[in-house]
C-alpha positions in Angstrom: -27.0 47.6 -29.9 -25.7 49.0 -26.6 -24.0 46.4 -24.5 -22.6 46.1 -21.0 -19.4 44.9 -22.7 -18.6 48.3 -24.2 -19.4 52.0 -23.7 -21.8 53.8 -26.0 -21.6 57.4 -27.3 -24.8 58.8 -28.7 -24.8 61.4 -31.4 -27.9 63.5 -31.5 -28.8 64.4 -35.1 -29.6 68.1 -35.6 -29.3 67.9 -39.4 -25.6 68.1 -40.0 -24.2 66.9 -43.3 -21.2 65.7 -41.2 -23.1 63.3 -38.8 -21.7 60.2 -40.4 -18.1 61.6 -40.2 -18.5 62.1 -36.4 -19.5 58.5 -36.1 -16.6 57.4 -38.3 -14.0 59.3 -36.3 -15.3 57.9 -32.9 -15.4 54.3 -34.1 -11.9 54.6 -35.5 -10.8 55.1 -31.9 -12.5 51.8 -30.8 -15.4 53.5 -29.1 -19.0 52.4 -30.2 -21.4 55.2 -31.1 -24.6 55.6 -33.0 -26.7 58.4 -34.4 -30.1 59.1 -32.9 -32.8 61.7 -33.7 -32.8 64.8 -31.6 -36.5 64.1 -31.0 -35.7 60.9 -29.1 -37.3 61.1 -25.7 -35.3 61.8 -22.6 -36.4 58.4 -21.2 -35.3 56.5 -24.3 -31.9 58.2 -24.3 -31.4 57.5 -20.7 -32.4 53.9 -21.2 -29.5 53.6 -23.7 -27.1 54.2 -20.7 -24.8 56.3 -22.8 -21.3 57.1 -21.6 -21.2 60.4 -23.4 -23.4 62.6 -25.7 -22.4 64.6 -28.8 -24.7 67.2 -30.3 -24.2 67.5 -34.0 -24.2 70.6 -36.1 -27.1 71.6 -38.3 -28.3 74.3 -40.7 -30.9 76.0 -38.4 -30.5 78.9 -36.1 -31.3 78.2 -32.4 -33.8 81.1 -32.4 -35.8 79.9 -35.5 -39.3 79.0 -34.5 -39.0 75.5 -35.8 -35.3 74.9 -35.0 -34.5 71.5 -33.5 -34.0 71.3 -29.8 -33.4 68.8 -27.0 -34.6 68.0 -23.6 -32.6 70.2 -21.1 -32.5 67.3 -18.6 -29.8 65.8 -20.8 -27.3 68.2 -19.3 -28.1 66.9 -15.8 -27.4 63.2 -16.6 -23.9 63.6 -15.2 -22.2 62.4 -18.4 -19.9 64.4 -20.7 -21.5 66.3 -23.6 -19.8 67.8 -26.6 -21.7 70.3 -28.8 -20.4 70.8 -32.3 -21.3 74.0 -34.2 -25.1 74.2 -33.9 -24.8 71.8 -31.0 -22.6 74.3 -29.1 -25.0 77.1 -29.8 -27.9 75.0 -28.6 -26.0 74.1 -25.4 -25.3 77.8 -24.7 -28.9 78.8 -25.2 -30.4 76.0 -23.1 -28.0 76.7 -20.2 -28.6 80.4 -20.1 -26.1 81.9 -22.5 -26.8 84.0 -25.5 -26.4 83.3 -29.2 -26.4 86.0 -31.9 -26.3 86.2 -35.7 -22.7 86.8 -36.8 -21.8 89.9 -38.7 -18.7 88.1 -39.9 -19.8 84.6 -40.9 -17.1 81.9 -41.1 -17.1 79.3 -43.9 -14.0 77.3 -44.7 -10.6 77.4 -43.0 -9.9 79.6 -40.0 -7.1 79.9 -37.6 -8.1 78.8 -34.1 -6.2 80.4 -31.2 -6.3 78.2 -28.2 -6.6 80.2 -25.0 -6.5 77.2 -22.6 -4.5 74.1 -23.6 -6.4 71.8 -21.3 -9.5 69.6 -21.4 -10.3 69.0 -25.1 -7.2 71.0 -26.1 -4.9 69.1 -23.8 -1.4 68.7 -25.3 -2.4 70.5 -28.5 -0.7 73.4 -30.3 -1.8 77.0 -29.4 -2.7 77.6 -33.1 -4.8 75.1 -35.1 -6.2 75.4 -38.6 -9.9 74.4 -38.3 -13.0 74.1 -40.6 -15.8 76.6 -39.9 -19.3 76.6 -41.3 -21.6 78.9 -39.3 -23.5 82.1 -39.3 -24.6 82.4 -35.7 -22.2 82.3 -32.8 -22.2 82.3 -29.0 -22.2 85.9 -27.7 -22.5 85.3 -23.9 -21.3 82.1 -22.2 -23.6 80.3 -19.8 -22.8 80.4 -16.1 -20.0 78.1 -15.2 -18.4 78.1 -18.7 -15.2 79.6 -19.8 -13.8 80.4 -23.2 -11.3 77.9 -24.4 -10.4 79.2 -27.9 -11.2 82.0 -30.3 -10.7 83.1 -33.9 -10.3 86.6 -35.3 -14.0 86.6 -36.1 -15.4 84.4 -33.3 -14.7 85.4 -29.6 -15.9 82.0 -28.3 -14.9 79.3 -30.9 -14.8 76.8 -28.0 -16.2 76.7 -24.5 -16.1 74.4 -21.6 -17.5 73.7 -18.1 -14.9 71.3 -16.7 -16.9 70.7 -13.5 -19.9 69.4 -15.4 -17.8 68.0 -18.3 -19.8 70.1 -20.8 -17.9 71.3 -23.9 -18.7 73.0 -27.1 -16.7 73.8 -30.3 -17.9 76.2 -33.1 -15.8 74.4 -35.7 -16.0 70.8 -37.1 -13.3 68.5 -35.6 -14.7 65.6 -37.5 -13.7 66.8 -41.0 -10.2 66.2 -42.3 -9.8 69.9 -43.0 -9.5 70.5 -39.2 -6.0 69.9 -38.0 -5.8 67.9 -34.8 -9.5 67.1 -35.1 -9.0 63.4 -34.1 -6.9 64.5 -31.1 -9.7 66.9 -30.0 -12.2 64.1 -30.2 -9.8 61.7 -28.5 -9.3 64.2 -25.6 -13.1 64.3 -25.2 -13.5 60.5 -25.3 -10.5 59.5 -23.1 -9.5 62.6 -21.1 -13.0 64.0 -20.3 -15.3 61.0 -20.6 -12.7 58.5 -19.4 -13.8 55.8 -21.9 -11.8 52.7 -22.7 -11.0 51.4 -26.2 -13.3 48.4 -25.8 -15.1 48.2 -29.2 -13.4 45.9 -31.6 -14.5 43.6 -34.4 -13.7 40.6 -32.1 -16.0 41.9 -29.4 -18.7 42.9 -31.9 -18.6 39.4 -33.5 -19.0 37.7 -30.1 -21.9 40.0 -29.1 -23.6 39.6 -32.5 -23.4 35.8 -32.4 -25.0 35.8 -28.9 -27.7 38.2 -30.0 -28.6 36.1 -33.0 -28.8 33.0 -30.9 -31.1 34.7 -28.4 -33.3 36.3 -31.2 -33.7 33.1 -33.3 -33.9 30.4 -30.6 -34.9 27.1 -32.3 -36.5 28.7 -35.3 -35.0 28.9 -38.8 -33.5 31.7 -40.8 -33.4 32.5 -44.5 -30.5 34.6 -45.6 -30.7 36.8 -48.7 -27.4 35.9 -50.3 -26.1 37.9 -53.3 -22.5 36.8 -53.2 -21.3 40.4 -52.4 -19.3 41.3 -49.3 -22.3 42.3 -47.1 -24.5 39.2 -47.6 -21.4 36.9 -47.5 -20.4 38.3 -44.1 -24.0 38.1 -42.8 -24.3 34.4 -44.0 -21.1 33.4 -42.3 -21.9 35.3 -39.1 -25.3 33.7 -38.8 -24.0 30.3 -39.7 -21.5 30.6 -36.9 -24.4 31.4 -34.5 -27.0 28.8 -35.5 -25.4 26.4 -38.0 -27.9 24.2 -39.8 -30.8 26.4 -38.8 -29.7 28.8 -41.6 -30.7 28.4 -45.3 -29.2 30.7 -47.8 -31.3 31.8 -50.7 -29.7 33.2 -53.9 -32.1 34.8 -56.2 -31.1 35.2 -59.8 -33.3 38.2 -60.7 -31.6 38.7 -64.0 -30.0 42.0 -62.8 -26.7 40.4 -61.8 -23.1 40.7 -63.0 -21.8 38.2 -65.5 -21.4 34.6 -64.1 -22.6 35.7 -60.7 -24.8 32.6 -60.0 -21.9 30.3 -61.0 -19.6 32.0 -58.5 -22.1 31.8 -55.6 -22.7 28.1 -56.2 -19.0 27.4 -56.1 -18.1 29.5 -53.0 -21.1 28.9 -50.7 -22.4 25.6 -51.9 -19.0 23.8 -52.2 -16.5 25.8 -50.1 -18.6 26.8 -47.1 -21.0 23.9 -47.3 -24.1 25.9 -46.3 -27.6 25.0 -47.2 -28.0 26.9 -50.5 -31.2 27.3 -52.6 -30.9 29.0 -56.0 -34.1 30.6 -57.3 -34.5 31.5 -61.0 -36.6 34.6 -60.9 -35.4 36.4 -64.0 -38.6 36.5 -65.9 -40.8 37.7 -63.0 -38.4 40.6 -62.1 -38.3 41.8 -65.7 -42.1 41.6 -65.9 -42.4 43.8 -62.8 -39.8 46.3 -64.2 -41.4 46.6 -67.6 -42.0 50.3 -68.4 -40.5 51.4 -65.0 -38.0 54.3 -65.5 -37.9 56.3 -62.3 -35.0 55.1 -60.1 -37.0 55.2 -56.8 -39.8 53.1 -58.3 -37.2 50.7 -59.6 -35.7 50.3 -56.1 -39.1 49.8 -54.4 -40.3 47.4 -57.1 -37.2 45.3 -56.7 -37.4 45.4 -52.9 -41.0 44.3 -52.9 -40.4 41.4 -55.4 -37.4 40.2 -53.4 -39.5 39.9 -50.3 -42.2 38.1 -52.2 -39.7 35.5 -53.4 -38.2 35.0 -50.0 -41.6 34.6 -48.4 -42.5 32.0 -51.0 -39.3 30.1 -50.3 -39.9 30.3 -46.6 -43.2 28.6 -47.0 -41.5 25.6 -48.6 -39.4 25.1 -45.5 -40.8 24.4 -42.0 -40.1 26.7 -39.1 -38.7 29.7 -41.0 -39.6 32.9 -39.2 -36.6 35.2 -40.0 -35.1 36.9 -43.0 -31.4 37.9 -42.8 -30.2 40.8 -44.8 -26.8 42.6 -45.4 -28.2 46.1 -44.6 -25.4 48.5 -43.7 -25.3 51.8 -41.8 -25.0 54.0 -44.9 -28.1 52.2 -46.4 -30.1 53.2 -43.3 -28.7 56.7 -43.2 -29.4 57.5 -46.8 -32.9 55.8 -46.8 -34.3 57.1 -43.6 -33.1 60.7 -43.0 -30.5 59.8 -40.4 -33.0 57.9 -38.2 -35.7 60.4 -38.5 -33.6 63.5 -37.9 -33.8 66.6 -40.0 -31.2 65.4 -42.5 -32.6 64.8 -46.0 -33.3 61.4 -47.5 -30.8 60.7 -50.4 -32.3 57.6 -51.9 -34.3 54.6 -50.9 -32.2 51.5 -50.6 -34.3 48.4 -51.7 -33.6 46.6 -48.4 -34.6 49.6 -46.2 -37.1 52.1 -47.5 -37.9 49.7 -50.4 -39.4 47.0 -48.1 -43.1 46.4 -48.2 -45.1 47.6 -45.1 -46.5 44.2 -44.4 -44.0 41.3 -44.1 -44.5 37.8 -42.8 -40.9 37.3 -41.9 -39.0 39.1 -39.1 -35.7 40.8 -40.1 -32.3 40.0 -38.8 -29.8 42.7 -39.8 -26.5 42.2 -37.8 -24.6 44.7 -39.9 -27.2 47.5 -39.7 -24.9 49.7 -37.6 -21.6 49.0 -39.5 -19.8 50.9 -42.2 -18.4 49.1 -45.2 -14.8 48.9 -44.0 -16.0 47.7 -40.6 -17.9 44.9 -42.4 -14.7 43.8 -44.2 -12.9 43.8 -40.8 -15.7 41.6 -39.4 -15.4 39.3 -42.4 -11.7 38.9 -41.7 -12.5 38.1 -38.1 -14.8 35.4 -39.3 -12.1 34.0 -41.6 -13.6 34.9 -45.0 -11.1 34.9 -47.8 -9.8 38.1 -49.4 -11.2 37.2 -52.8 -14.7 37.7 -51.2 -13.9 40.6 -48.9 -12.1 42.5 -51.6 -15.0 42.6 -54.0 -16.3 46.0 -55.0 -19.8 46.8 -53.6 -22.7 45.8 -55.8 -26.1 47.5 -55.2 -29.1 45.3 -54.2 -31.1 46.4 -57.2 -28.2 45.3 -59.3 -27.8 46.5 -62.9 -31.3 48.0 -62.8 -29.9 51.2 -61.3 -27.0 51.2 -63.7 -29.3 51.3 -66.7 -30.7 54.8 -67.0 -34.3 54.4 -68.1 -36.3 51.2 -68.7 -34.7 47.8 -67.9 -34.9 45.2 -70.7 -33.1 41.9 -71.3 -31.3 43.3 -74.3 -30.0 46.3 -72.4 -29.0 44.1 -69.4 -27.0 41.8 -71.7 -25.2 44.7 -73.3 -24.3 46.3 -70.0 -23.2 42.9 -68.5 -20.6 42.4 -71.3 -19.3 46.0 -71.1 -18.9 45.8 -67.3 -17.2 42.4 -67.4 -14.6 43.9 -69.8 -14.1 46.9 -67.6 -13.5 44.9 -64.4 -11.3 42.4 -66.2 -9.0 45.2 -67.5 -8.6 47.0 -64.2 -7.9 43.6 -62.4 -5.2 42.8 -65.0 -3.7 46.3 -64.6 -3.5 45.8 -60.8 -5.6 48.7 -59.9 -8.8 46.9 -58.8 -7.8 46.7 -55.2 -7.0 50.4 -55.0 -10.5 51.4 -56.1 -13.5 51.4 -53.8 -16.0 50.7 -56.6 -15.9 50.5 -60.4 -18.8 49.8 -62.7 -20.3 50.6 -66.1 -23.5 52.5 -66.7 -25.7 52.3 -69.8 -26.9 55.8 -70.8 -30.3 56.6 -72.3 -28.8 58.3 -75.3 -27.3 57.4 -78.7 -24.4 59.0 -80.4 -23.1 59.3 -84.0 -20.0 57.3 -84.8 -18.0 55.9 -87.7 -17.2 52.2 -88.1 -15.8 50.8 -91.3 -16.3 54.1 -93.1 -20.0 53.9 -92.3 -22.1 56.1 -90.0 -23.3 54.5 -86.8 -25.9 55.7 -84.3 -25.4 53.5 -81.2 -25.4 53.5 -77.4 -23.1 55.2 -74.9 -21.4 53.5 -71.9 -20.2 55.6 -68.9 -17.4 54.2 -66.7 -17.5 55.0 -63.0 -14.6 54.4 -60.5 -14.3 56.0 -57.1 -12.0 55.9 -54.1 -13.5 56.0 -50.6 -13.3 54.6 -47.1 -16.9 54.1 -46.1 -19.0 55.1 -49.1 -20.5 58.1 -47.4 -18.0 60.4 -49.3 -16.0 59.5 -52.4 -13.7 60.9 -55.0 -13.4 59.8 -58.7 -10.4 57.5 -59.3 -7.5 58.8 -61.3 -7.2 55.8 -63.7 -4.3 56.0 -66.2 -5.7 57.4 -69.5 -3.8 54.7 -71.4 -5.7 52.1 -69.5 -9.0 54.0 -70.0 -8.3 54.1 -73.7 -7.7 50.4 -73.7 -10.9 49.7 -71.9 -12.9 51.9 -74.3 -11.4 50.3 -77.3 -12.3 46.8 -76.1 -15.9 47.7 -75.2 -16.5 49.4 -78.5 -15.0 46.6 -80.5 -16.4 43.7 -78.5 -19.9 44.9 -77.4 -22.2 45.2 -80.3 -24.4 48.3 -80.1 -21.9 50.6 -78.4 -19.9 53.2 -80.2 -18.9 55.6 -77.4 -17.4 55.3 -73.9 -17.1 58.2 -71.4 -15.6 58.5 -67.9 -17.4 60.0 -64.9 -15.3 62.5 -63.0 -17.8 63.4 -60.3 -17.2 63.2 -56.6 -19.7 62.4 -53.8 -21.0 64.9 -52.8 -22.4 66.5 -55.0 -23.0 63.3 -57.0 -23.8 59.9 -55.5 -21.6 56.9 -56.3 -24.4 55.1 -58.3 -26.1 57.0 -61.0 -29.6 56.0 -59.7 
């Protein structure tokens, strides 16, 4: 993804839970960056021609036998390096300093006292409230380094070697709990690394179009179109690049929201005038899912079946060699342990870890390194209407991961109706656009109720709504209780088989946004 048209910052993943936040904060300043495994070879990293490196934090101690490390030659590339938490400790150790276990561990807020208001602390206050999360700390600085800041518990809470442009901070500037965190990163990017603000959605769009043209040549592409934001942006971007060489395939797998097929036909068939093929695969997907209850197996079953359908459709057309997908950066991060780093896999996304090992089609994934809000910005650059860009995210496995337990046609119909009522109500109340994602979940339990003076024993629907920026972290939405009561009343009265509605008040982390 690196390009001569913009500079690239590489983030080496040492297992930090905050890796994605580092990437977010850098991209927000119009600088392109990406996360790479700490095991990436020196030659491969150098081939990326990075303008700067950032070493992430991590849970290990630098003196653990199996602790992640890096090639020391990275410090001799002549480019600026910023080590964060574990990254600072690793830098100190590799360059001849000393790290020791802290007798006073720091977790949470701490007062940072800036000793030298220059370099990464240029034009910043002398006292900054920062977020700490460490046990070990730097005891002796490497040769050529100087202490830049301290806390009451940590003598070297920041260090720097201005000559070699090597810096380290023991705290986490990427989290919002750290005051001036954005300005600290900004100083590193623009004062130390001397980067320009060259990465914009306009430049990304131009580069992506050119890459697609070079990759595809005169061959044809199938685009997996769901009607959601991601696949809509992918379809429009690829259509701009290769025009009639693109055929969009919409698969009705029976796991969709209410009236989804009708909306896709209207928007892409009539409005955008793209080649659109609609495949009715409802029965085959339900057959494959019969008896499947484990969420990971659901995702992989659906991912495999999707590929089978697309490969069958490709055979009906001549010259199709590529499959385009709306895979996003969070999909890759959650499915593949941060590009093979020590971070843990959260869940398998059907279009990443759920893909079969053998595929006859080559993949095109132009959004693979974008976050959700960046995809919406790209869509706006492409001229997509707000009615499409403003839609809430919908998972590739669809309602299958919103039905806890086995997926059946009866349970799908019930959930579809409940979800339609929910979305209709929050739209009419004017809160839909203020929520990142809202949906209903069918629980695998029944509860006792009373209807018409008679006992009932029926299903339970959970309502989920979250606020977020990029989907990597999220908080539960504070919907007006009066509106929630109205939604609950409608679902119980209008959806036969439901007698109880509950509201999910979990944040991410520790929960994920979807239930499965």
